[in-house]
N, C-alpha and C positions, 0 to 999 in steps of 0.2 A: 801691783808690781807686775812688770812685763814677764811673760813666760819666756823660756829659753828659745822657743821656736820663733816668737815675735822678734826677739833680739837678733837672731840669726838672719831673719828676713830683712830686717832694717840694715844690718851690716852688708848684706848682699846688695841691697838697693843702693846703698852709699857707694859701693864699688862700681856698680853699673853707671851711676851718675858721673863718677870720675872718668870712666871709659868713654862716656858720651862727649867729653870735652877733649878727648885725645886729638892730636893733629893727624893721626893715622885714620883714614876713612874706613878701612877694614875693621879696625877696633870699634869705631862708632857703630858700624853696621851690625857686628855681632852683639854689641851691647843692646841694640834695639831688639834683636831676636831673643835675648835673655829676658826681656820685659814681658814676654808672652805668658810667663808663669804667674803674673800678678793680676789682681782684680782690675777690671776696666777703669773704675773710678780712680785708682791709684796711678795709672799711667797715661791717661788720655792727654793731659797737658804736655807731658814729655814727648809723646808721639806727635802731637800737633806742632810742637817746636821743631822736631826732627824732620817733619815734612818740608821745612824750609832750609834744610842743610844744603851746603854748596855741592855736595857729592850726590850724583844720581842714584847710586846703589844704596846709600843711606836713606834717601827719600823713598825709594821703592820698598825698602825693608819696613820703614815706618808705615807706609800705606798698606802693606801686607798684614801687619799686625792690627792696624786699625780696621781692616776689612773683617778680621776675625772677631773683633770686639763688638759689643752691642752698639748698633747704629744710633739709637736714641740718645746715647751719651756722647757719641762722636760728632754728630751733626752740628750742634751749636759751636763746637771748637773749630770745625772745618769751614763753615760758611764765610767767615772773614777772609780766608785765604783765596776765595773765588775772585775777590776784587784786588788781589795782589798785583803789583806792577811787574813782578817776576813771572815770566811765562812758565818757568819750571814748577812754581808753586801751583799755578792754576792747572797745569797738565796732570799733576799727581792727584789733585783733589777731584 
């Protein structure tokens, strides 16, 4: 059975994931910063996807959090972006 703390963390993560789908770029950016409290392995895929966001501030927020996280986990997720056709993706990585 999940502990109350685990359940609260899951509910918080669900809210963050919903905010990441917001049409408001500021909401998406702050949701990225809220991910910083989670373990690297739980958020790397989310951050790698956010690096490809259409908004520069969201991309930069994701790169800031990725910089804080363990690079050995991040690197395999970021390497494919280096070959992206979008210059914005390559510049952030």
